[in-house]
C-alpha positions, 0 to 999 in steps of 0.5 A: 369639934364640928362647930369649931370646924365650921368656924375654921372654914368661915375664917378660911373663906374670909381669907380667900375673899381678902386674898390674904394667902398667909392667913389662909395658909395658917389654916391649911395643913402643910400637905393640903390637897387643894382642888378648886374648879378653876386653875390650870392644874385642876384636871391634873390633880389640883394643887398640893401643899402650901406652894401649890396654893400660892401658885393657884392664887398667883394664877387667880390674880392674873385672871380675876380682879375680884373673886368672892366665894360665899356661903348660903349654908355651912353644914358639918358632917364628921371631919367634913364641912360642906359649904353651899353657896357660890362664887362671884368673879370679875375679870381683869381688863374685861370687867366681865362678871359672873356669879355661879352656884358652887359648893365645897367639901372641906376636910379637917383634921386636928383643926387644920384643913387637909383637903379643899375641894370645889363642886359645881353644885350642892348635890355633887358636894353632898353626894361626895360625903354620902348625904344623897343618892346619886342621880338615877342613870337614864337608859342612854347612860347605861 
């Protein structure tokens, strides 16, 4: 099952790179919880369901001429797949490019993606699935 989950996630990332929303939605559960690092609704709880995912990609199309998430490492952990890599983007009009490290935790159930959440780095994503210890607090943070 874990290898099958990895394959599903790889197909999903390919669909995102191609902006093939129909192919992506075929892999997402109807009640998908989509929590990217970018988008207008991230701070308010992300995007819900297929209509929310469509809204996100409509917003992306207004800002980014190109958006290419990629994986260096894909690691199955139970019902999760942790993807460590980055996302390269190019702005519309400005042509400004950026390529930042990112990580994602993708949750699957019955071969459907039920949650897709982005993280700023691999450490945050691994911590989210219980594979690393949180960073120790400094005296100022206590």
